[in-house]
Structures are given as structure tokens and as C-alpha cells.
C-alpha positions as CSV (number, residue, x, y, z in Angstrom):
1,X,35.1,-43.7,5.3
2,X,36.4,-40.1,5.8
3,X,34.9,-38.3,8.8
4,X,32.4,-35.7,7.7
5,X,33.6,-32.1,8.3
6,X,31.6,-28.9,8.1
7,X,33.8,-26.0,6.9
8,X,32.3,-22.8,8.4
9,X,34.1,-20.0,6.6
10,X,36.9,-20.0,4.0
11,X,40.4,-21.1,4.9
12,X,43.7,-20.8,2.9
13,X,43.6,-22.8,-0.3
14,X,46.3,-25.2,0.6
15,X,44.5,-25.9,3.9
16,X,41.2,-26.6,2.2
17,X,43.0,-29.0,-0.1
18,X,44.7,-30.8,2.8
19,X,41.4,-31.1,4.6
20,X,39.7,-32.6,1.5
21,X,42.4,-35.3,1.5
22,X,41.5,-36.5,5.0
23,X,37.9,-35.5,5.5
24,X,34.5,-35.5,3.7
25,X,34.3,-31.7,3.7
26,X,31.2,-29.7,3.1
27,X,31.6,-25.9,2.3
28,X,29.0,-24.5,4.6
29,X,30.0,-21.0,3.6
30,X,28.5,-21.7,0.1
31,X,25.0,-22.6,1.4
32,X,22.2,-20.2,0.5
33,X,19.9,-21.6,3.2
34,X,22.3,-22.5,6.1
35,X,19.6,-23.2,8.7
36,X,17.7,-25.4,6.2
37,X,20.8,-27.3,5.3
38,X,21.7,-28.0,9.0
39,X,18.1,-29.1,9.8
40,X,18.4,-31.7,7.0
41,X,22.1,-32.7,7.3
42,X,23.5,-31.5,10.6
43,X,23.5,-34.9,12.3
44,X,26.0,-36.2,9.8
45,X,28.9,-34.0,10.8
46,X,31.4,-35.1,13.5
47,X,34.0,-32.3,12.9
48,X,34.0,-28.6,12.1
49,X,36.3,-25.8,11.1
50,X,35.6,-22.2,11.7
51,X,37.4,-18.8,12.1
52,X,37.7,-16.7,15.2
53,X,35.7,-13.9,13.5
54,X,33.0,-16.3,12.5
55,X,32.8,-18.6,15.6
56,X,29.9,-21.0,16.3
57,X,26.9,-20.2,18.5
58,X,24.6,-22.4,20.6
59,X,21.9,-22.5,17.9
60,X,24.4,-23.9,15.4
61,X,25.8,-26.4,17.9
62,X,22.2,-27.6,18.6
63,X,21.8,-28.4,14.9
64,X,25.0,-30.6,15.0
65,X,24.1,-33.3,17.5
66,X,27.0,-35.6,16.7
67,X,29.7,-33.0,16.5
68,X,32.9,-34.1,18.3
69,X,35.5,-31.5,17.5
70,X,35.8,-27.9,16.4
71,X,39.1,-26.5,15.0
72,X,39.1,-22.7,14.9
73,X,41.5,-20.5,12.8
74,X,42.5,-17.8,15.2
75,X,43.0,-17.1,18.9
76,X,39.8,-15.1,19.6
77,X,37.2,-17.2,21.6
78,X,34.5,-14.6,22.1
79,X,32.4,-15.9,19.2
80,X,32.7,-19.6,20.2
81,X,30.1,-21.0,22.6
82,X,32.6,-22.7,24.8
83,X,30.1,-23.4,27.6
84,X,27.9,-25.5,25.4
85,X,30.9,-27.2,23.8
86,X,32.3,-28.1,27.2
87,X,28.9,-29.4,28.5
88,X,28.6,-31.7,25.4
89,X,32.2,-32.9,25.5
90,X,33.1,-31.3,22.2
91,X,36.8,-30.7,21.9
92,X,37.7,-27.1,20.7
93,X,41.1,-26.4,19.1
94,X,42.5,-23.0,18.2
95,X,45.8,-21.5,17.0
96,X,47.7,-19.7,19.9
97,X,51.4,-18.9,20.0
98,X,52.1,-19.0,16.3
99,X,50.8,-15.5,15.8
100,X,52.2,-13.8,18.9
101,X,55.2,-12.2,17.1
102,X,53.3,-10.7,14.2
103,X,50.6,-9.3,16.4
104,X,53.1,-7.8,18.8
105,X,55.0,-6.3,15.8
106,X,51.8,-4.7,14.6
107,X,51.1,-3.3,18.1
108,X,54.5,-1.5,17.9
109,X,54.0,-0.5,14.3
110,X,50.8,1.2,15.3
111,X,52.4,2.8,18.4
112,X,55.3,4.2,16.4
113,X,53.0,5.3,13.6
114,X,50.5,7.3,15.7
115,X,53.2,8.8,18.0
116,X,55.6,9.8,15.2
117,X,52.7,10.4,12.8
118,X,54.3,8.3,10.0
119,X,51.1,7.8,8.0
120,X,50.0,11.4,8.6
121,X,53.4,12.7,7.5
122,X,53.3,10.5,4.4
123,X,49.9,12.1,3.5
124,X,51.4,15.5,4.1
125,X,54.2,14.8,1.5
126,X,51.7,13.3,-1.0
127,X,49.5,16.4,-0.8
128,X,52.4,18.5,-1.8
129,X,52.5,20.5,1.5
130,X,56.1,20.1,2.4
131,X,57.3,23.0,0.2
132,X,55.0,25.3,2.2
133,X,56.6,24.5,5.5
134,X,58.1,21.7,7.8
135,X,55.9,19.1,9.3
136,X,54.9,19.7,13.0
137,X,56.9,18.0,15.8
138,X,55.7,14.6,17.0
139,X,56.1,12.5,20.1
140,X,59.1,10.5,21.2
141,X,58.6,6.8,21.9
142,X,61.9,5.7,23.5
143,X,62.0,5.8,27.3
144,X,58.2,6.3,27.7
145,X,55.8,4.4,30.0
146,X,53.9,1.4,28.4
147,X,50.8,0.1,30.0
148,X,49.5,-3.3,28.8
149,X,46.0,-4.5,29.3
150,X,46.3,-8.3,29.4
151,X,49.6,-9.9,30.2
152,X,48.9,-13.1,28.3
153,X,50.9,-14.7,25.4
154,X,50.7,-11.6,23.2
155,X,51.0,-9.1,26.0
156,X,54.2,-10.7,27.1
157,X,55.7,-10.4,23.6
158,X,54.7,-6.8,23.4
159,X,56.4,-6.1,26.7
160,X,59.5,-7.9,25.4
161,X,59.5,-5.7,22.3
162,X,59.4,-2.6,24.5
163,X,62.9,-3.3,25.9
164,X,64.4,-2.2,22.6
165,X,62.8,1.2,23.3
166,X,63.9,1.4,26.9
167,X,60.3,1.6,28.1
168,X,59.0,1.1,31.6
169,X,56.2,-1.5,31.6
170,X,53.2,-2.0,33.9
171,X,50.2,-4.1,33.3
172,X,46.6,-4.7,34.3
173,X,44.7,-8.0,34.3
174,X,42.5,-10.3,36.4
175,X,45.4,-11.1,38.7
176,X,49.1,-10.6,39.0
177,X,51.3,-13.0,36.9
178,X,53.9,-14.6,39.1
179,X,56.4,-15.3,36.4
180,X,56.8,-11.7,35.0
181,X,58.9,-8.9,36.4
182,X,56.7,-6.0,35.3
183,X,54.7,-4.0,37.7
184,X,51.0,-5.0,38.3
185,X,48.4,-2.3,38.5
186,X,45.1,-3.5,39.9
187,X,43.2,-0.5,38.6
188,X,42.9,0.1,34.9
189,X,42.2,3.8,35.3
190,X,45.3,4.1,37.4
191,X,47.3,2.3,34.7
192,X,45.9,4.6,32.1
193,X,46.8,7.6,34.2
194,X,50.4,6.4,34.5
195,X,50.9,5.3,31.0
196,X,52.0,7.3,27.9
197,X,50.9,4.4,25.7
198,X,48.1,2.0,26.7
199,X,48.1,-1.2,24.6
200,X,45.1,-3.5,24.7
201,X,46.0,-7.2,24.5
202,X,43.0,-8.6,26.5
203,X,40.6,-11.3,25.3
204,X,37.2,-10.3,23.9
205,X,33.9,-11.5,25.2
206,X,31.2,-10.3,27.7
207,X,33.6,-10.0,30.6
208,X,35.8,-7.4,28.8
209,X,33.2,-5.6,26.8
210,X,33.8,-1.8,27.0
211,X,36.5,-2.4,29.7
212,X,38.3,0.6,28.2
213,X,35.5,3.1,29.1
214,X,35.2,6.9,28.9
215,X,36.7,7.0,32.4
216,X,39.7,5.1,31.3
217,X,40.2,7.3,28.3
218,X,39.8,10.4,30.5
219,X,42.6,9.0,32.7
220,X,44.8,8.4,29.7
221,X,44.5,12.1,29.0
222,X,45.5,14.5,26.2
223,X,49.1,13.2,26.1
224,X,48.3,9.5,26.1
225,X,47.9,7.1,23.2
226,X,45.7,4.0,22.9
227,X,46.7,1.0,20.8
228,X,44.2,-1.9,20.2
229,X,45.2,-5.2,18.6
230,X,42.9,-7.3,20.7
231,X,39.1,-7.0,20.0
232,X,37.1,-3.9,19.2
233,X,34.5,-4.8,21.8
234,X,37.1,-4.2,24.6
235,X,36.9,-0.5,24.0
236,X,33.8,1.7,24.2
237,X,34.1,2.8,20.6
238,X,31.7,5.8,20.8
239,X,33.6,7.1,23.8
240,X,36.9,6.6,21.9
241,X,35.6,8.5,18.8
242,X,34.5,11.3,21.0
243,X,37.9,11.4,22.8
244,X,39.8,11.5,19.6
245,X,37.6,14.1,17.9
246,X,38.0,16.4,20.9
247,X,41.6,15.5,21.5
248,X,40.9,14.3,25.1
249,X,43.6,11.7,24.2
250,X,46.6,12.3,21.9
251,X,45.8,9.5,19.5
252,X,45.0,5.9,18.8
253,X,46.3,3.0,16.6
254,X,43.5,0.6,15.9
255,X,43.6,-2.8,14.2
256,X,40.2,-3.9,15.5
257,X,36.7,-2.3,15.7
258,X,33.5,-3.0,17.5
259,X,31.4,-3.7,14.4
260,X,33.9,-5.0,11.9
261,X,34.3,-4.5,9.0
262,X,32.4,-1.2,9.6
263,X,34.5,1.6,11.0
264,X,33.0,4.8,12.4
265,X,33.2,7.4,9.5
266,X,34.0,10.1,12.1
267,X,37.5,8.6,12.3
268,X,38.3,8.9,8.6
269,X,39.1,12.6,8.7
270,X,41.2,12.5,11.9
271,X,45.0,12.6,11.6
272,X,45.5,11.4,15.2
273,X,44.3,7.9,14.6
274,X,45.8,5.1,12.5
275,X,43.3,2.6,11.1
276,X,44.1,-1.0,10.0
277,X,41.6,-3.6,8.7
278,X,42.3,-6.3,11.4
279,X,45.6,-7.5,9.9
280,X,47.8,-7.9,12.9
281,X,48.4,-11.6,12.2
282,X,48.2,-11.1,8.4
283,X,51.6,-12.3,7.2
284,X,52.2,-15.2,4.9
285,X,54.3,-16.9,7.5
286,X,51.9,-16.5,10.4
287,X,48.7,-17.4,8.5
288,X,50.5,-20.5,7.1
289,X,51.4,-21.6,10.6
290,X,47.8,-20.9,11.8
291,X,46.4,-22.9,8.9
292,X,48.7,-25.8,9.7
293,X,47.6,-25.8,13.3
294,X,43.9,-25.9,12.3
295,X,44.7,-29.2,10.5
296,X,47.0,-30.5,13.3
297,X,44.2,-30.0,15.9
298,X,41.9,-32.2,13.8
299,X,44.6,-34.8,13.1
300,X,45.6,-35.0,16.7
301,X,42.0,-35.4,17.8
302,X,41.2,-38.3,15.5
303,X,44.5,-39.9,16.5
304,X,44.3,-39.4,20.3
305,X,40.9,-38.0,21.2
306,X,42.3,-34.6,22.1
307,X,43.2,-31.5,20.1
308,X,46.8,-30.3,20.0
309,X,45.9,-26.8,21.3
310,X,42.8,-26.8,23.4
311,X,40.6,-23.7,24.0
312,X,38.9,-25.4,26.9
């Protein structure tokens, strides 16, 4: 018999087809009474897929008493109850590494866009304003100071990208990384004060909620730019909106928001912020690699008892 698998959230079509070949899949995303379904059938599932943005909480895990493995599409772990999974011996797989390049590319796309005002200049041309006068001068990127919050897998690729722009790099994190040559800054406010561009590449979750506070934004100052490709919760969004509206920072490039998919409407009219709908990893190549790893984590678990890429 095929192992029973609960699919919590849609996955790419080819991945769903692949899962159906090897598992008895139930599309939980289609249930109109999710709690009722789990109360009646939860004990039958040994495997589960989910997405980083969807996760799985303790209440749901309690309704799945025989669950043995979770395979999550994404790298974010803030919506996964890892503590409960660890206590129950549930293996948790996720999809690191395969999205590093595209997320780092997006970080630099946002950095370039907000500094050189690419999107704003495009709107200027489309509105027919160019015949009335030249577009205002913008900010140079090459040779500037880049501060990175979180020197993990993605942070390191962002730092590597910066060498093509001759940028000086420093970073902030829980502790210095022994295998990187960039300068470590133990104070986030000090890093923000030093940096021309502050890029957020830290993990989400309670430990980093509003890590980028009003004080950090104040330290970044009216000539500094904030780029966030991590999690919206890492930034105090109300403080950021206020700083952008009153030009206490020069600008921001945002791929993530605190209450996705809802974006503060106060940002819509501002030309000093670039807004993306959480698409940093959204390329055909990267999403295919992520989807393959979701399946490989499950395949590896049922063959060996361990997932290929463990979040625990």
C-alpha cells in the first residue's frame, strides 16, 4: 500500500503528479471543514507536504498522531512547529540551497532599482513627463557600503554578488562566522549607521520579530536604503512606512511584508519604495528545483528513515 500523505497547500502540477504515483495523497487544501476532516481522518496520515508560507502548527500536528515526516516547499521555518516535531520524532525536510542564487539576484535587483530609481523612472516616461524635463539624479551603487543582516546561505551569496560592484561588506548576526572574510558588526544599529544599503537576509520567527526597529531605521538615516528579501516580520513595518513617508531613510526595496498578501496602502503612492509580491525565488528553474527537493526529502525518508535536507 502507498503511504498516506496529506498535501497542505498546492504544489507545482508536475510535483503533485509525481507524489500521486508514490503516495496516497489527500488534497487538504480542498477541504471545506479542515478541522472536522482531521478529527475524523488525521490518524491515517504518515507523511505531509506543506509550504513555508503555510507551515503547520501544534494544533494540526496534534490531529496527526501517526505523522512521521513533513516535507516543506521553501526555506522559511517560522510557520513550522519545529519544537513539537522534534519532541515527537517527526522528520522535517525543506528546500535550502537551490534558491540561494535567485533570491540573491532579487536582492540586488531591488537594490539597483530603488537606488537608481528604475521603476520610478519607467513610470516617469510612461506618464509622458520626459518632454517636460530630465529625470532627477539618483544614487550610485558601485563602491558603496553593504550591510547584511544574516550571513547564512543567502547572505553569503548576496555578499558574493557585491564584489561585482566593488562594495565593502560588513554583517550582523548571532555570532561571527569563522569561514567568511567580511567584517562582523555585533550591533545592528552600528551596522545600519555604517551602511549605505542594509539587506535583510535573516530567518523569520519570534527571535527576529521587528529586529529592524525604528531605532535601526533612524541609524540607517536619510541617505540609507533598506532591502528585505527575508521575512516581513523581521522589520517593524509601521516604523518603516513612517520612515519612508517622512524620508527618514532614502528608500526601500521590499519583496516581503508583515501581513502578506496585504501591503500597507500608504506605500503605494511613494516613489522611494519598490514593492514585489514575494517572488524572490520565483523563477521556473528555482521552483522546479525546490519541487524536486520536496519529493526527494520524502523519497529519502521512506528509503533511509531520514530526509535529504533536514530542518531540525
